N, C-alpha and C positions, 0 to 999 in steps of 0.2 A: 535453562537464567543468564543473560550474559557479565561475560567476567564482567566485564565494569561496569557492574552493579546500574545501569543507569534501564532505560524502558526499550533502547536499539540496542540491535546488535551493528554498533559502531560505523551507523550510518552516516554515511551513505558507501562503506565499502563493501561488496560485496561479501553472504557470509562463505565464512571458513567454520568449520569445527574449534578452532581453538581458540574462537571466540564466547565459545559458553564454558562459562564455569564447570571445574572439570568436578565430579565427583567422587565422591570419597570409596571404591570401587573404580576404577580408575578403567577397568573393559567395559561399568556400565553405560547407555546410555539412554538418554529422557523416555518416555513414553510420550509426553505431548512437549510443542516445539511454539508458543503462543504469544508471539512478541510480533514488531514493526521488524523488518530486516529486508537486506533488497538478495532477492531468490537468484543461486548461482545453483550450475549443475554440483558442486560440494554438497550441497542442502541437501537436493536429493540423494546422494551417494551416502550420505549421514544416518537419514531416517526415508533406508529403501521401504517401508513396511509400512507405513505410516497412511491414516486419511491425511491428504492433505484438499486446503479448502484457501480462494483468495474472497474476497467482493472487489467488484467492482464498480467503483464509483462515478456519474454521470461526470463531463467534466468542463462545468460550469461553479457545481459547487464542490467539487474538489481542488475547484485552482482557488477557489475563496478559501476554501479551509487551510490546502495552503500558502496561502499569499498571509494567511493570519502569524501563524507557526510560523513562517522560517521568513519573513519578513524584514527578520534586522540582522539576518545570518547570505542570505544572498543578495549578488551584489546587482542582480536586479531590479529586485521584490523593491529592495531599501532606494534604490535609485528614482522609483516609478512611483515613488511616494501612497500612491494606492491603488485599486485594484482596476478602478476604471482607466488610471492610464496604464496599469498594464496592459490592458486588456485591449482598448481603441491602436494602440502597437505598441506589439509585444517582441516583435523583428529589432528594435530602437534597444529594447531593454538586452535581450538576448547576448549574452557571451558564453560558449561553450568548454573555455577555456578555467573560467572563472569556479573556485570551488566551489556548493551546494549547487554549482547553478545546471546541474542536472533535474532541480525540478521547478523549472520555471521550462521546462517546452518535453511534454508527452514521458510526467514523470510514472504514470504508469505503467507502461512499458520498461521503464527503467528501478521496477520497483519488484518488477517480473523477470530480471537479469537477459533484458534484452539492451538493443542499442538503440536510447534516447532521442539520438541525430540522426534517427535516417528518416528519410525520405520513400523507398523500396516500395511500392506496394506489393510488391513479391517476397519481398525480406516480409512485412507485415505477416497475410498472410501467412508466410511458414510460423509467425512465432502463435498468430492464432491455435495452428493445429501441433505449437507444442504444447500450449497451454490445455486446452481440452486434451492432453495424453499425460501432464503435470500432476493434474488436478480433478480428482474425484468429484467436488462439486465446485462448482463458481455463480458466486451470490454477486445479483446486481444492487446495488443500492436505489434505485430506483423501484426495484421491483422487493422489498427486502422483505417483506413480512413473503411473500411467494418463495422467497429463499431459503426461508428456514424453513417453513417446511419440507424442504429437500433436506434442510440441513438434520429437522429433528429424526426424518427419519431415517439418515444416514448415520448419526448417532447414534438414535435409538433414545432421543432427548424425552424428556418428560415434558406433560404440559407445563409443571409449573416452573420446570427448568426456562421454557420459551417465554412465561410471562413477563420469568423474570427479565434475560433476557433485555426484552420490550422494555421492560418500565426504566431498565437502567440507560436504556439508547434516548428516552422523549426527554429525562435525567439531564443529558449532557446534550443537547439544541444544544444552540444560536440562533436566537433568532432574525437578530442583524443579518448573520451570515447567511440562511437561511434567504430574507430579503432579496438580496444583494442577486446568490446562486438561482434566485427562482429568474432574477430580471432578466438573465443573460442568459434563458434558455431558450 
C-alpha cells in the first residue's frame, strides 16, 4: 500500500521503498505490490524474488485514456483542450520540462523506468531487452484474453478468478474512449 494512502506510488516519481507504508514488523516486506507506479531499479531490488508482470497498451487507446485521466494535470493536454487537437500536432503541446508532461510522450517507456524523451532506437532496443529480463510476463492489452492465459498459467489462477477479472474489465470500459481509440488505430 502506498504510504500516501493513494492508488499510486507518488507518481510521477520513480518507485522508492520508502513510498511503501511500513509494516508493523520493520523487517517484513510485501508479498504483493499491485499498484500503478513508475518502475525503477530500486523496485526490482526491493522485490527480487517476486513474480513480475506488466501490461503494454496500444498507443491510441493509451493516449485516449491518459488524456481523459490527466487532462487537468498536464499543461499539454489542458492547452490542447481535446484529444483530436493533441493528436493533430502533439509537438506543439509537448514541453518536457513541465510537471506531469512525462505522460504526453511515450509514457509507457517512462512508467517502465526508461527515458521517455529519448528518440534513440538503440536505447529502446536495450530497453526492450531489459523489459524481457525484468518481467516474468508481459501482457499485451490488444491481446488481453490471450495474455490472461499466460497469467493464469504462471499464477495458477482458477477459471473463476480469470472470469472475474474479465467481468471487472468489461464493466470498466468507457464506450466513448473505445470509439476514439479505435478511430485513431
